[in-house]
ZADO-1210 file (C-alpha; in nm, 4 decimals, padded with zeros to 6 digits):
<atoms>
<atom x="00.0121" y="00.0165" z="-00.0125" code="MET" pos="1"/>
<atom x="00.1566" y="00.3500" z="-00.1026" code="PRO" pos="2"/>
<atom x="00.2148" y="00.5981" z="00.1640" code="ILE" pos="3"/>
<atom x="00.2297" y="00.9630" z="00.0887" code="THR" pos="4"/>
<atom x="00.4450" y="01.1886" z="00.2366" code="VAL" pos="5"/>
<atom x="00.3032" y="01.5287" z="00.3661" code="ILE" pos="6"/>
<atom x="00.5392" y="01.7996" z="00.3233" code="THR" pos="7"/>
<atom x="00.2689" y="02.0883" z="00.2645" code="ASP" pos="8"/>
<atom x="00.0768" y="02.1185" z="00.6197" code="PHE" pos="9"/>
<atom x="-00.0941" y="02.4458" z="00.5420" code="ALA" pos="10"/>
<atom x="-00.2566" y="02.3120" z="00.2556" code="ASN" pos="11"/>
<atom x="-00.3256" y="01.9506" z="00.3650" code="TYR" pos="12"/>
<atom x="-00.6775" y="01.8471" z="00.3319" code="GLU" pos="13"/>
<atom x="-00.7765" y="01.5035" z="00.4829" code="THR" pos="14"/>
<atom x="-01.0680" y="01.3117" z="00.4333" code="ARG" pos="15"/>
<atom x="-01.3729" y="01.5010" z="00.3575" code="PRO" pos="16"/>
<atom x="-01.5322" y="01.5964" z="00.6976" code="GLY" pos="17"/>
<atom x="-01.1944" y="01.5305" z="00.8936" code="VAL" pos="18"/>
<atom x="-01.0221" y="01.8572" z="00.9886" code="SER" pos="19"/>
<atom x="-00.6432" y="01.8581" z="01.0167" code="MET" pos="20"/>
<atom x="-00.6491" y="01.9897" z="01.3597" code="TYR" pos="21"/>
<atom x="-00.9990" y="01.8696" z="01.4845" code="ARG" pos="22"/>
<atom x="-01.0680" y="02.0409" z="01.8233" code="GLU" pos="23"/>
<atom x="-01.3742" y="01.8701" z="01.9653" code="GLU" pos="24"/>
<atom x="-01.3169" y="01.5674" z="02.1331" code="PRO" pos="25"/>
<atom x="-01.4236" y="01.2044" z="02.0238" code="TYR" pos="26"/>
<atom x="-01.7346" y="01.0658" z="02.2074" code="SER" pos="27"/>
<atom x="-01.7046" y="00.7486" z="01.9953" code="ASP" pos="28"/>
<atom x="-01.4035" y="00.5575" z="02.0170" code="MET" pos="29"/>
<atom x="-01.4794" y="00.3309" z="01.7117" code="GLN" pos="30"/>
<atom x="-01.4869" y="00.6832" z="01.5282" code="GLU" pos="31"/>
<atom x="-01.1404" y="00.8124" z="01.6585" code="LEU" pos="32"/>
<atom x="-00.9836" y="00.4542" z="01.5594" code="VAL" pos="33"/>
<atom x="-01.1778" y="00.4765" z="01.2306" code="ARG" pos="34"/>
<atom x="-01.0181" y="00.8598" z="01.1876" code="ASN" pos="35"/>
<atom x="-00.6390" y="00.7017" z="01.2353" code="ASP" pos="36"/>
<atom x="-00.4899" y="00.6928" z="00.9050" code="GLU" pos="37"/>
<atom x="-00.2307" y="00.4787" z="01.0252" code="LEU" pos="38"/>
<atom x="-00.4347" y="00.2592" z="01.2164" code="ALA" pos="39"/>
<atom x="-00.6273" y="00.1851" z="00.9357" code="GLN" pos="40"/>
<atom x="-00.3218" y="00.1206" z="00.7058" code="VAL" pos="41"/>
<atom x="-00.1759" y="-00.1242" z="00.9682" code="LEU" pos="42"/>
<atom x="-00.5308" y="-00.2969" z="01.0362" code="GLY" pos="43"/>
<atom x="-00.5463" y="-00.2021" z="01.3872" code="ILE" pos="44"/>
<atom x="-00.8976" y="-00.2784" z="01.4872" code="LYS" pos="45"/>
<atom x="-01.0419" y="-00.1713" z="01.8478" code="LEU" pos="46"/>
<atom x="-01.1395" y="-00.4757" z="02.0280" code="VAL" pos="47"/>
<atom x="-01.2685" y="-00.3091" z="02.3759" code="GLU" pos="48"/>
<atom x="-01.2838" y="00.0375" z="02.5495" code="CYS" pos="49"/>
<atom x="-01.4096" y="00.1756" z="02.8829" code="GLY" pos="50"/>
<atom x="-01.3252" y="00.4945" z="03.0758" code="LYS" pos="51"/>
<atom x="-00.9687" y="00.4982" z="03.1052" code="GLY" pos="52"/>
<atom x="-00.8596" y="00.1574" z="02.9040" code="TRP" pos="53"/>
<atom x="-00.8889" y="00.0043" z="02.5667" code="CYS" pos="54"/>
<atom x="-00.7737" y="-00.2882" z="02.3799" code="LYS" pos="55"/>
<atom x="-00.6592" y="-00.2906" z="02.0155" code="VAL" pos="56"/>
<atom x="-00.5199" y="-00.5780" z="01.7950" code="SER" pos="57"/>
<atom x="-00.3845" y="-00.6064" z="01.4606" code="MET" pos="58"/>
<atom x="-00.2226" y="-00.8910" z="01.2373" code="GLU" pos="59"/>
<atom x="00.1386" y="-00.8512" z="01.1609" code="VAL" pos="60"/>
<atom x="00.1633" y="-00.8767" z="00.7970" code="LYS" pos="61"/>
<atom x="00.4256" y="-00.8960" z="00.5130" code="LYS" pos="62"/>
<atom x="00.5243" y="-00.5332" z="00.4572" code="GLY" pos="63"/>
<atom x="00.5604" y="-00.4512" z="00.8135" code="THR" pos="64"/>
<atom x="00.8499" y="-00.6647" z="00.8881" code="LEU" pos="65"/>
<atom x="01.2331" y="-00.5112" z="00.9798" code="ASN" pos="66"/>
<atom x="01.5774" y="-00.6478" z="00.8033" code="ALA" pos="67"/>
<atom x="01.5518" y="-00.9739" z="01.0312" code="TYR" pos="68"/>
<atom x="01.2048" y="-01.0874" z="00.9276" code="GLY" pos="69"/>
<atom x="01.0399" y="-00.9802" z="01.2631" code="ALA" pos="70"/>
<atom x="00.7660" y="-00.6791" z="01.3125" code="ALA" pos="71"/>
<atom x="00.9296" y="-00.3482" z="01.2611" code="HIS" pos="72"/>
<atom x="00.9425" y="-00.1782" z="01.6304" code="GLY" pos="73"/>
<atom x="00.7424" y="00.1071" z="01.4869" code="SER" pos="74"/>
<atom x="00.4483" y="-00.1471" z="01.3910" code="VAL" pos="75"/>
<atom x="00.4470" y="-00.2173" z="01.7679" code="ILE" pos="76"/>
<atom x="00.5105" y="00.1204" z="01.8809" code="TYR" pos="77"/>
<atom x="00.1981" y="00.2364" z="01.6611" code="ALA" pos="78"/>
<atom x="-00.0203" y="-00.0583" z="01.7768" code="LEU" pos="79"/>
<atom x="00.0606" y="00.0953" z="02.1632" code="ALA" pos="80"/>
<atom x="00.0135" y="00.4093" z="02.0504" code="ASP" pos="81"/>
<atom x="-00.3309" y="00.3560" z="01.9094" code="VAL" pos="82"/>
<atom x="-00.4122" y="00.1919" z="02.2244" code="ALA" pos="83"/>
<atom x="-00.2845" y="00.5081" z="02.4521" code="PHE" pos="84"/>
<atom x="-00.4958" y="00.7382" z="02.2091" code="ALA" pos="85"/>
<atom x="-00.8081" y="00.5354" z="02.2737" code="THR" pos="86"/>
<atom x="-00.7680" y="00.5268" z="02.6358" code="ALA" pos="87"/>
<atom x="-00.6774" y="00.8673" z="02.7079" code="CYS" pos="88"/>
<atom x="-00.9698" y="01.0356" z="02.4856" code="ASN" pos="89"/>
<atom x="-01.2316" y="00.7834" z="02.6367" code="SER" pos="90"/>
<atom x="-01.3538" y="01.0328" z="02.8984" code="HIS" pos="91"/>
<atom x="-01.4869" y="01.2829" z="02.6276" code="GLY" pos="92"/>
<atom x="-01.2070" y="01.5025" z="02.6955" code="VAL" pos="93"/>
<atom x="-00.9850" y="01.5694" z="02.4082" code="LYS" pos="94"/>
<atom x="-00.5920" y="01.3655" z="02.5044" code="GLY" pos="95"/>
<atom x="-00.2677" y="01.4250" z="02.2985" code="VAL" pos="96"/>
<atom x="00.0196" y="01.2405" z="02.3535" code="ALA" pos="97"/>
<atom x="00.2900" y="01.4543" z="02.5168" code="LEU" pos="98"/>
<atom x="00.5356" y="01.1454" z="02.5563" code="SER" pos="99"/>
<atom x="00.5650" y="00.7733" z="02.5339" code="MET" pos="100"/>
<atom x="00.8571" y="00.5410" z="02.5707" code="THR" pos="101"/>
<atom x="00.8662" y="00.1781" z="02.4811" code="MET" pos="102"/>
<atom x="01.0646" y="-00.1613" z="02.5659" code="ASN" pos="103"/>
<atom x="01.0413" y="-00.4442" z="02.3521" code="TYR" pos="104"/>
<atom x="01.0737" y="-00.7815" z="02.5344" code="ARG" pos="105"/>
<atom x="01.0340" y="-01.0120" z="02.2367" code="ARG" pos="106"/>
<atom x="00.9848" y="-01.0304" z="01.8257" code="PRO" pos="107"/>
<atom x="00.6651" y="-01.0691" z="01.6909" code="ALA" pos="108"/>
<atom x="00.6414" y="-01.2689" z="01.3465" code="CYS" pos="109"/>
<atom x="00.4585" y="-01.2336" z="01.0253" code="GLU" pos="110"/>
<atom x="00.0625" y="-01.3781" z="01.0660" code="ASN" pos="111"/>
<atom x="00.0937" y="-01.3316" z="01.4436" code="GLU" pos="112"/>
<atom x="-00.1553" y="-01.1594" z="01.6134" code="GLN" pos="113"/>
<atom x="-00.0680" y="-00.8783" z="01.8679" code="LEU" pos="114"/>
<atom x="-00.3014" y="-00.7091" z="02.1321" code="THR" pos="115"/>
<atom x="-00.2261" y="-00.3769" z="02.3132" code="ALA" pos="116"/>
<atom x="-00.4223" y="-00.3061" z="02.5756" code="GLU" pos="117"/>
<atom x="-00.4010" y="00.0444" z="02.7530" code="ALA" pos="118"/>
<atom x="-00.4919" y="00.1115" z="03.1253" code="ARG" pos="119"/>
<atom x="-00.4998" y="00.4923" z="03.3107" code="GLU" pos="120"/>
<atom x="-00.2488" y="00.4776" z="03.5882" code="GLU" pos="121"/>
<atom x="-00.3125" y="00.8217" z="03.7123" code="SER" pos="122"/>
<atom x="-00.5307" y="01.1105" z="03.5874" code="ARG" pos="123"/>
<atom x="-00.5260" y="01.4831" z="03.6669" code="GLY" pos="124"/>
<atom x="-00.6890" y="01.8020" z="03.5185" code="ARG" pos="125"/>
<atom x="-00.4525" y="01.8393" z="03.2513" code="THR" pos="126"/>
<atom x="-00.2310" y="01.5308" z="03.2253" code="THR" pos="127"/>
<atom x="-00.2545" y="01.1430" z="03.2281" code="GLY" pos="128"/>
<atom x="-00.0435" y="00.8603" z="03.2686" code="LEU" pos="129"/>
<atom x="-00.0998" y="00.5601" z="03.0751" code="TYR" pos="130"/>
<atom x="00.0847" y="00.2055" z="03.0754" code="ARG" pos="131"/>
<atom x="00.0469" y="-00.0268" z="02.7571" code="MET" pos="132"/>
<atom x="00.0981" y="-00.3868" z="02.7114" code="LYS" pos="133"/>
<atom x="00.1742" y="-00.5495" z="02.3861" code="VAL" pos="134"/>
<atom x="00.1346" y="-00.9388" z="02.3997" code="THR" pos="135"/>
<atom x="00.1407" y="-01.2010" z="02.1471" code="ASN" pos="136"/>
<atom x="-00.1545" y="-01.4385" z="02.0816" code="ARG" pos="137"/>
<atom x="-00.0275" y="-01.6847" z="02.3920" code="GLU" pos="138"/>
<atom x="-00.0474" y="-01.3685" z="02.6068" code="GLY" pos="139"/>
<atom x="00.3450" y="-01.3303" z="02.6424" code="LYS" pos="140"/>
<atom x="00.4540" y="-01.0070" z="02.6584" code="LEU" pos="141"/>
<atom x="00.6276" y="-00.8471" z="02.3319" code="VAL" pos="142"/>
<atom x="00.6548" y="-00.4757" z="02.4468" code="ALA" pos="143"/>
<atom x="00.5394" y="-00.2496" z="02.7183" code="VAL" pos="144"/>
<atom x="00.5169" y="00.1515" z="02.6920" code="ALA" pos="145"/>
<atom x="00.4307" y="00.4329" z="02.9206" code="ASP" pos="146"/>
<atom x="00.2817" y="00.7573" z="02.7886" code="GLY" pos="147"/>
<atom x="00.2089" y="01.1191" z="02.9054" code="LEU" pos="148"/>
<atom x="-00.0851" y="01.2930" z="02.7819" code="ALA" pos="149"/>
<atom x="-00.2082" y="01.6199" z="02.7736" code="PHE" pos="150"/>
<atom x="-00.5643" y="01.7011" z="02.8420" code="LEU" pos="151"/>
<atom x="-00.7304" y="01.9701" z="02.6865" code="SER" pos="152"/>
<atom x="-01.0320" y="02.1641" z="02.8851" code="GLN" pos="153"/>
<atom x="-01.1468" y="02.3261" z="02.5994" code="ARG" pos="154"/>
</atoms>
């Protein structure tokens, strides 16, 4: 699948009805994931969601592998990031990432099903702290990440 590199952000237009910088928060987490273009490219699906937590999954596909034949770290990171975004937006307040760090524990292979679960560890008025765990079909830990989100009060 071809990937478009955006260089002119001032004149960039997304799909009809999706603005470049959406101000209003999402109330429907399925819509948030549907509007995430990278999630769509990678085939990331929302499995479950509640206030302050979420679970997403994807299958590792050819074209997402690194030079050693394992899932590229950026793909695993993207899966955790979608879980993070969904969990931090699940209260009906716009949340955006300030930072996310990831530690990789084991490789994932082509056709392997991965699941990322995000859990809110702490939530204040303007920031929230989240822990994401990425596991394989057997429940073995593939990666773990911590994310800090800014929670907009507009």
